[in-house]
C-alpha positions, -999 to 999 in steps of 0.1 A, spaced: 864 273 393 839 271 366 830 305 354 801 318 334 823 320 301 828 280 302 790 275 307 777 301 283 789 281 255 767 252 263 736 270 275 707 289 260 707 324 260 692 336 296 656 349 293 639 372 320 603 374 323 587 400 346 554 394 358 532 423 371 503 413 394 483 432 421 488 423 456 462 402 475 439 420 502 460 402 528 494 415 514 479 450 514 469 450 547 502 436 558 518 461 538 499 491 552 508 475 587 543 476 577 545 510 567 530 524 597 555 504 621 586 520 637 609 500 615 597 515 585 598 551 598 634 546 612 642 531 577 628 560 557 641 587 582 678 580 577 682 544 593 712 522 590 719 507 558 717 473 572 679 483 584 671 496 551 681 465 534 663 442 560 630 462 555 636 456 515 642 419 522 611 417 545 588 435 518 605 414 492 591 383 512 558 397 517 551 401 479 562 365 470 540 351 499 525 366 532 537 335 551 572 343 544 573 371 568 567 346 596 598 325 598 612 303 628 584 312 650 587 351 646 577 377 625 600 400 603 609 432 620 582 456 611 554 428 607 551 419 645 519 436 646 506 422 612 508 386 624 474 384 635 462 389 600 479 356 589 458 325 588 462 302 619 478 272 601 503 295 588 514 309 625 510 275 642 
């Protein structure tokens, strides 16, 4: 198995670049919709660890691109009520 120590001799040092930007209007609407969802309330009020991690993953999808919360014909948990905010071609 190849390890990082083997590759680190031949690769340049890793650079991490963090870019901060504001959410779009659509992302902000969907975020607020998520916060008012039953899933978000359950996660905040002592939900199962798997539920909390799933919520974090869904929010990560939202900040990367709103259409990512709608995958394989259904919305991520907590975003079921926000699907109507997405453009028609995203949901089709």
